[in-house]
N, C-alpha and C positions, 0 to 999 in steps of 0.2 A: 555082681560083674556083668556089665552089659556086653554083648558080643556083636560086633559090627560086621556083617559079611562074613560072619564065621571067625573073625579075628577080635581077640582082647584089646580094648583101647589102651591098655597099659602096655600090652606087647607092641601095638603100633607105635606108641611113644619111644618105646626102647629100639626099636628098629630104625626109627628117624633121628635118633642121636647123631650129632655131628654134621646135620644138614646147615648150611650156609644160607639163612632166610634173608630176603625172598629167594625161592629157588623154582627152577622149572621141573616138570615131571620127570623128565630124564635124569636131572641131578638126585631128586628125591628116590627114585627107583634105584638108582646106583648106588647111592648111600645105604638104603634098607637092604640092598642084595649084600653088601659088604658087612652089614650087621647082622647077617643070618637069616633075613625074613623069608618066610616060605615062598616059593615061586609063585603060587596063586596069589598072594599079596602083592607081589613085584608085578604080575601081569595085570591086576586092578589098577594099580597105580599108574602104569603106563595106559591104560585105558580111559583114565579120567579126563574130563574136558578141562579147558583152560591152559593158559599158557603158564603162569605162574602162581606160586602159593606163597602167602605171606607168613605161614606158620604151620606147625603140625595139626592144628584145630582145622584148618581148611582141608588137609589131607584126611583126617579121620572122617569129616564131614562128607567129603567125597566117596570114601569107602562105605560110608553108611547110606550113601544114596540120596543125601541132602545137600 
């Protein structure tokens, strides 16, 4: 089980359920928060570059630093 920025990729996927892709980082962060994501993850999502994400893999890559 690989940890991305201290977060399990499977947990990240769970927290992103319900996002209507493509989505901007505010929408992604809001959905993650509503799904019970830890505050640290929400802050990292809000700090990611780029305006829109086409899917959860882009968010995971951003949290991973890639």
